[in-house]
C-alpha positions as CSV (number, residue, x, y, z in Angstrom):
1,X,-23.2,-26.8,-9.5
2,X,-22.0,-23.8,-11.8
3,X,-18.6,-22.2,-10.6
4,X,-20.0,-18.9,-9.4
5,X,-22.6,-20.9,-7.1
6,X,-19.6,-22.7,-5.5
7,X,-18.6,-19.0,-4.3
8,X,-22.0,-17.8,-3.3
9,X,-23.0,-21.4,-1.7
10,X,-19.7,-22.0,0.3
11,X,-17.3,-19.2,0.5
12,X,-17.8,-17.0,3.7
13,X,-20.1,-14.0,3.3
14,X,-16.7,-11.5,4.4
15,X,-15.8,-11.8,0.7
16,X,-15.7,-8.5,-0.9
17,X,-13.9,-7.6,-3.8
18,X,-15.5,-10.4,-5.9
19,X,-19.3,-8.9,-5.3
20,X,-18.6,-5.8,-7.4
21,X,-16.4,-7.6,-9.8
22,X,-18.6,-10.7,-10.7
23,X,-16.3,-12.8,-13.0
24,X,-14.6,-16.0,-12.6
25,X,-11.0,-14.9,-13.6
26,X,-8.8,-17.7,-15.1
27,X,-5.4,-15.8,-16.4
28,X,-3.7,-13.0,-16.6
29,X,-1.0,-11.2,-18.3
30,X,0.7,-7.7,-18.1
31,X,-2.1,-5.7,-17.6
32,X,-4.8,-7.9,-18.6
33,X,-7.0,-10.4,-17.0
34,X,-9.4,-12.9,-18.6
35,X,-12.3,-14.6,-17.4
36,X,-13.9,-18.1,-17.7
37,X,-15.7,-17.0,-21.1
38,X,-12.8,-15.5,-22.4
39,X,-13.4,-11.8,-22.0
40,X,-10.3,-9.4,-21.7
41,X,-10.4,-6.8,-19.0
42,X,-7.8,-4.0,-18.6
43,X,-6.6,-4.0,-14.5
44,X,-6.5,-0.6,-12.8
45,X,-7.0,-2.4,-9.6
46,X,-3.2,-4.3,-9.5
47,X,-4.1,-6.3,-6.6
48,X,-4.6,-3.5,-4.6
49,X,-1.0,-2.8,-5.3
50,X,0.6,-6.3,-5.2
51,X,1.2,-6.2,-8.7
52,X,3.2,-3.2,-9.7
53,X,5.1,-5.4,-12.0
54,X,2.1,-6.5,-14.1
55,X,0.8,-10.0,-14.0
56,X,3.0,-13.0,-14.5
57,X,6.1,-10.6,-15.3
58,X,8.5,-12.8,-17.4
59,X,11.6,-11.9,-15.7
60,X,9.9,-12.4,-12.1
61,X,8.1,-15.7,-13.2
62,X,11.2,-17.2,-14.8
63,X,13.0,-16.8,-11.5
64,X,10.3,-18.2,-9.4
65,X,9.8,-21.2,-12.5
66,X,13.2,-22.1,-12.2
67,X,13.6,-22.3,-8.5
68,X,11.0,-24.3,-8.2
69,X,12.1,-26.7,-11.2
70,X,15.5,-26.9,-9.3
71,X,13.5,-28.5,-6.3
72,X,14.5,-25.1,-4.4
73,X,13.6,-25.2,-0.7
74,X,10.2,-23.9,-0.5
75,X,9.4,-23.6,3.3
76,X,12.2,-22.6,5.9
77,X,10.7,-20.5,8.9
78,X,13.7,-18.2,9.5
79,X,16.2,-21.0,8.9
80,X,19.3,-19.5,6.4
81,X,18.7,-20.2,2.7
82,X,19.9,-19.3,-0.4
83,X,16.8,-17.7,-1.6
84,X,16.7,-15.6,2.3
85,X,20.4,-14.5,1.4
86,X,20.1,-13.8,-2.1
87,X,17.2,-11.1,-1.1
88,X,18.9,-9.6,1.6
89,X,22.0,-9.0,-0.8
90,X,20.1,-7.2,-3.5
91,X,17.8,-5.3,-0.9
92,X,20.9,-3.9,1.2
93,X,23.3,-3.7,-1.7
94,X,21.2,-2.7,-4.5
95,X,18.5,-1.0,-3.1
96,X,19.0,0.5,0.6
97,X,22.9,1.3,0.6
98,X,22.8,3.6,-2.7
99,X,19.9,5.7,-1.1
100,X,22.0,6.1,1.8
101,X,19.6,4.0,3.9
102,X,21.0,1.8,6.8
103,X,18.5,-0.5,7.8
104,X,18.2,-4.0,9.3
105,X,15.4,-6.2,8.0
106,X,12.6,-8.4,9.6
107,X,10.5,-10.7,8.0
108,X,7.3,-10.9,9.4
109,X,4.3,-12.7,8.8
110,X,3.4,-12.4,4.9
111,X,1.0,-9.8,5.3
112,X,1.3,-5.9,5.9
113,X,-1.1,-5.8,8.9
114,X,1.9,-8.3,10.5
115,X,4.6,-6.0,9.5
116,X,2.7,-3.1,11.1
117,X,2.0,-5.1,14.2
118,X,5.6,-5.7,14.5
119,X,6.6,-2.4,14.2
120,X,4.1,-1.2,16.8
121,X,5.5,-3.8,19.2
122,X,8.9,-2.8,18.8
123,X,8.4,0.7,18.9
124,X,6.6,0.3,22.4
125,X,9.7,-2.2,23.5
126,X,12.5,0.4,22.6
127,X,10.7,3.4,23.9
128,X,8.9,2.1,27.0
129,X,5.7,3.9,25.8
130,X,2.3,2.6,24.9
131,X,0.7,4.7,23.2
132,X,0.7,5.1,19.0
133,X,-0.5,7.9,16.8
134,X,-1.9,7.8,13.6
135,X,-3.6,10.1,11.4
136,X,-7.5,10.2,10.6
137,X,-7.8,8.5,7.4
138,X,-5.3,6.0,7.7
139,X,-5.5,2.2,7.0
140,X,-2.7,0.2,8.7
141,X,-4.3,-3.3,8.6
142,X,-7.1,-5.4,9.9
143,X,-5.5,-7.3,12.8
144,X,-6.2,-5.6,16.5
145,X,-3.2,-3.7,16.9
146,X,-3.3,-2.5,13.4
147,X,-6.7,-1.8,13.4
148,X,-6.2,0.4,16.5
149,X,-4.4,2.4,14.0
150,X,-6.7,2.4,11.3
151,X,-9.9,4.9,11.6
152,X,-12.5,3.7,9.6
153,X,-15.2,3.1,11.8
154,X,-16.4,0.2,9.4
155,X,-13.4,-1.4,9.8
156,X,-13.0,-1.0,13.5
157,X,-16.4,-2.2,14.4
158,X,-15.5,-5.6,12.9
159,X,-13.1,-6.1,15.9
160,X,-15.8,-6.8,18.3
161,X,-13.8,-5.9,21.2
162,X,-12.4,-2.2,22.1
163,X,-9.3,-1.2,20.4
164,X,-6.7,0.4,22.5
165,X,-3.2,2.0,22.2
166,X,-4.1,4.3,19.2
167,X,-4.5,8.2,19.2
168,X,-6.1,9.5,16.1
169,X,-4.7,13.0,15.0
170,X,-6.5,15.2,12.2
171,X,-4.8,15.0,8.7
172,X,-3.7,18.0,7.2
173,X,-6.2,18.2,4.2
174,X,-9.5,17.9,6.9
175,X,-11.2,21.1,8.0
176,X,-10.0,23.3,4.9
177,X,-6.2,22.7,5.9
178,X,-5.5,21.6,9.5
179,X,-2.3,22.8,11.5
180,X,-1.8,18.9,12.3
181,X,1.9,19.6,13.5
182,X,1.0,22.7,15.5
183,X,-1.7,20.5,16.8
184,X,0.7,17.9,17.9
185,X,3.1,20.4,19.3
186,X,0.3,21.6,22.0
187,X,-0.4,18.1,22.7
188,X,3.3,18.0,23.9
189,X,4.0,21.3,25.4
190,X,0.8,22.4,27.1
191,X,0.9,20.4,30.3
192,X,-3.0,20.1,30.6
193,X,-3.7,18.4,27.4
194,X,-3.9,15.2,29.3
195,X,-2.0,13.4,26.4
196,X,1.3,11.1,26.9
197,X,4.2,11.0,24.6
198,X,3.7,8.5,22.0
199,X,6.3,5.6,21.4
200,X,5.8,6.2,17.5
201,X,3.7,8.0,14.9
202,X,2.7,5.9,11.9
203,X,2.1,7.3,8.8
204,X,1.3,6.6,5.0
205,X,2.9,9.2,3.1
206,X,-0.2,9.0,0.6
207,X,-3.1,7.7,2.2
208,X,-4.2,5.2,-0.1
209,X,-7.3,3.9,1.0
210,X,-8.6,6.7,2.8
211,X,-8.8,8.6,-0.7
212,X,-5.4,9.1,-1.9
213,X,-4.2,12.3,-0.1
214,X,-0.8,13.3,-0.4
215,X,0.6,14.5,2.8
216,X,3.2,16.6,0.9
217,X,7.2,17.5,1.3
218,X,7.0,20.2,3.4
219,X,4.6,18.3,6.0
220,X,6.5,15.2,6.0
221,X,9.9,17.3,6.8
222,X,8.1,18.9,9.7
223,X,7.1,15.8,10.9
224,X,10.5,14.4,11.2
225,X,11.7,17.3,12.8
226,X,8.6,17.0,15.6
227,X,9.6,13.2,15.9
228,X,13.3,14.2,16.7
229,X,12.3,17.0,19.1
230,X,10.1,14.7,20.9
231,X,12.1,11.2,20.7
232,X,9.4,10.0,19.0
233,X,10.0,7.2,16.2
234,X,8.8,7.9,12.6
235,X,7.1,4.8,11.2
236,X,6.0,4.9,7.6
237,X,3.5,2.3,6.1
238,X,4.7,1.6,2.6
239,X,2.7,-1.2,2.1
240,X,0.7,0.2,-0.6
241,X,2.4,3.3,-1.7
242,X,5.9,1.9,-1.8
243,X,7.6,-0.1,-4.2
244,X,7.8,2.7,-6.7
245,X,4.0,3.4,-7.0
246,X,4.7,7.1,-5.7
247,X,7.8,7.6,-8.6
248,X,10.3,6.5,-5.7
249,X,11.1,3.2,-4.3
250,X,10.1,4.6,-1.2
251,X,7.3,7.0,-0.9
252,X,9.3,9.3,1.7
253,X,12.2,9.8,-0.2
254,X,11.0,12.7,-2.3
255,X,11.1,14.5,1.1
256,X,14.6,14.0,1.9
257,X,13.8,12.3,5.3
258,X,14.9,8.9,6.9
259,X,12.2,7.1,9.1
260,X,12.9,5.2,12.2
261,X,11.4,2.0,10.8
262,X,9.5,1.5,7.3
263,X,6.8,-1.3,6.5
264,X,7.0,-2.7,3.3
265,X,4.6,-5.7,1.9
266,X,2.4,-6.1,-1.4
267,X,4.6,-5.5,-4.4
268,X,8.0,-6.4,-2.8
269,X,6.8,-10.1,-3.4
270,X,7.5,-9.5,-6.9
271,X,4.8,-10.7,-8.1
272,X,1.8,-11.4,-6.1
273,X,4.0,-13.3,-3.7
274,X,3.0,-12.9,-0.1
275,X,6.0,-11.1,1.9
276,X,6.1,-8.4,4.4
277,X,9.3,-6.5,6.0
278,X,10.0,-4.3,8.7
279,X,12.7,-2.1,7.8
280,X,14.5,-0.7,11.0
281,X,17.5,1.6,11.8
282,X,20.1,-0.7,13.5
283,X,20.1,0.6,16.9
284,X,16.2,-0.4,17.2
285,X,16.8,-4.1,17.0
286,X,16.5,-5.2,20.6
287,X,14.3,-8.2,19.9
288,X,14.8,-11.2,21.5
289,X,15.0,-14.6,19.6
290,X,11.3,-15.6,18.4
291,X,9.7,-12.4,20.0
292,X,7.9,-11.7,17.1
293,X,7.5,-14.8,14.6
294,X,5.3,-17.0,12.2
295,X,5.1,-20.1,10.5
296,X,5.3,-18.1,7.0
297,X,8.1,-15.1,7.8
298,X,10.2,-14.9,4.8
299,X,8.2,-17.4,2.4
300,X,11.1,-18.8,0.3
301,X,9.3,-18.3,-3.4
302,X,8.3,-15.1,-2.1
303,X,12.2,-14.2,-1.5
304,X,12.7,-15.3,-4.8
305,X,10.4,-13.1,-6.4
306,X,10.9,-10.6,-4.4
307,X,14.8,-10.4,-5.4
308,X,13.7,-10.5,-9.0
309,X,11.4,-7.8,-8.6
310,X,14.1,-5.5,-7.2
311,X,16.3,-6.4,-9.9
312,X,13.2,-6.0,-12.6
313,X,12.4,-2.4,-11.2
314,X,16.1,-0.8,-11.2
315,X,17.3,-2.4,-14.2
316,X,14.4,-0.9,-16.2
317,X,14.2,2.4,-14.3
318,X,10.6,2.0,-13.0
319,X,10.7,5.2,-11.0
320,X,11.3,7.2,-14.1
321,X,8.5,5.4,-15.9
322,X,6.2,6.1,-12.9
323,X,7.0,9.7,-13.4
324,X,6.8,9.8,-16.9
325,X,3.3,7.8,-17.0
326,X,2.0,9.6,-13.6
327,X,2.3,13.0,-15.8
328,X,0.3,11.3,-18.7
329,X,-2.5,10.2,-16.4
330,X,-2.1,13.5,-14.5
331,X,-2.3,15.5,-17.5
332,X,-5.6,13.5,-18.9
333,X,-7.2,13.7,-15.8
334,X,-6.9,17.6,-15.8
335,X,-8.0,17.9,-19.4
336,X,-10.4,15.3,-19.5
337,X,-11.9,14.5,-15.9
338,X,-11.4,17.3,-13.8
339,X,-13.8,19.6,-15.3
340,X,-17.0,16.9,-15.4
341,X,-20.0,17.3,-13.5
342,X,-20.2,15.5,-10.2
343,X,-16.2,15.8,-9.9
344,X,-15.5,17.3,-6.6
345,X,-11.8,17.0,-6.7
346,X,-8.7,14.8,-8.3
347,X,-5.8,13.8,-6.3
348,X,-2.8,11.6,-6.3
349,X,0.8,11.4,-7.9
350,X,2.9,9.2,-9.7
351,X,0.6,5.8,-10.8
352,X,-2.3,6.0,-7.9
353,X,-4.9,8.8,-8.5
354,X,-8.4,9.4,-7.2
355,X,-11.4,11.1,-8.5
356,X,-13.4,12.4,-5.8
357,X,-17.0,12.3,-6.7
358,X,-20.2,13.5,-4.8
359,X,-21.2,10.4,-3.4
360,X,-20.8,6.7,-3.1
361,X,-23.7,6.0,-5.0
362,X,-21.7,7.4,-8.2
363,X,-18.7,5.9,-7.5
364,X,-20.3,2.5,-7.3
365,X,-22.3,3.3,-10.5
366,X,-18.7,4.3,-12.3
367,X,-17.4,1.1,-10.7
368,X,-20.2,-0.9,-12.5
369,X,-19.8,0.8,-15.5
370,X,-16.3,0.1,-15.7
371,X,-16.6,-3.8,-15.2
372,X,-19.2,-3.7,-17.9
373,X,-16.8,-2.2,-20.4
374,X,-13.8,-4.4,-19.3
375,X,-11.9,-2.2,-16.7
376,X,-11.1,-3.6,-13.3
377,X,-11.4,-0.6,-11.0
378,X,-12.0,-0.3,-7.3
379,X,-13.2,2.8,-5.0
380,X,-11.6,4.6,-1.9
381,X,-11.9,7.3,0.3
382,X,-14.9,8.4,3.1
383,X,-17.9,6.4,2.0
384,X,-15.9,5.1,-0.5
385,X,-16.8,8.0,-2.8
386,X,-13.6,8.2,-4.7
387,X,-12.7,6.0,-8.0
388,X,-9.3,4.8,-7.6
389,X,-6.8,4.8,-10.3
390,X,-3.8,2.4,-9.6
391,X,-2.7,0.6,-12.7
392,X,0.7,-1.5,-12.9
393,X,3.6,0.4,-13.1
394,X,4.7,-1.3,-16.4
395,X,1.1,-0.6,-18.1
396,X,1.8,0.3,-21.7
397,X,0.9,4.1,-22.7
398,X,-2.0,3.5,-24.9
399,X,-3.4,0.8,-22.3
400,X,-3.2,3.8,-19.6
401,X,-5.1,6.4,-21.5
402,X,-7.5,3.4,-22.5
403,X,-8.5,2.6,-18.9
404,X,-8.7,6.5,-18.1
405,X,-11.1,7.0,-21.2
406,X,-13.3,4.5,-19.9
407,X,-13.4,6.3,-16.3
408,X,-14.2,9.3,-18.3
409,X,-16.8,7.9,-20.3
410,X,-18.3,6.4,-17.0
411,X,-18.4,9.7,-15.3
412,X,-20.1,11.5,-18.4
413,X,-22.7,8.9,-18.1
414,X,-23.9,9.6,-14.7
415,X,-27.6,10.7,-14.3
């Protein structure tokens, strides 16, 4: 049986990315991936944001390889280990404290959705309230608690049960510019709205899967003030747009706000290693021992990779590089792509961008064209009608432009 037949014959129908990117990949380095024929691809997908420092980053890989070679412990539940101590030390003393952030760290199961499940549970435990607000266009995960805060009808339908505990607020980019803060203020101040005060508000400061919509600094400041006014916990989901994707390690830093909790995963594991965290203000840490647990919380190789990833980020001034490369991408898109036929809008900041086309057939065509021209890319937004640009933060300038040129040519060739 040929290799591809193994997947189509034996792997579940739930598989998705491989349907639009039908190659058998064998190795990868930097921003390049290679299939079993030796063909080279430029990666503008970046493991959905799990590979911010590139495939097989040399610094991170060496730390993990040395740890394995030294018979470092690979599984420890939540036991105290040298690997965990190293990660906590770097996270607290090199990343959080220099930014004036005082958070305790919870190691959850190694997926972003588990971090959001934990944050939601803790918010309800702390406040004694049950409802949580999220914004239309949000994606917070695929397990039932997180799915209740995810607005995609298609994703929600997969649960097979009613999803409770979430209320969706129209996002400020909707309906020509919706006053989301004013609407929430009305929900709280009018005694006939029928809406109770929520335990928390969850927000991606840039909605990634929702279409790369930036909520903007003024809105984020107003949201923080609103949450303070009504004693609502503010939870920032930084799973996809954290780890310096927007130009700051945490996407909320540009607004000068401090969330009550932050969920983070994907590239926090360094080079695709599974790791997820909840950062919480110390006074919120009222968990009982084992009240939220999991066999693979704080996976040891991910802790080693995560420590190395933070070090690599800080030592190589990745934030500055993202700002510089983000401007390079923005200028290219503005001059070469924004004015093309079928382009409705371009959005984004840092190294997460979206090109909004007229319909999903066009973005499906662009994705196929890109793949045929050795560029790995993904779609996002309503009806998957936007082409997503999300390369590694370490991508060389010439490869960034090369990929953008392929996207431009793809859009130009739409019939």
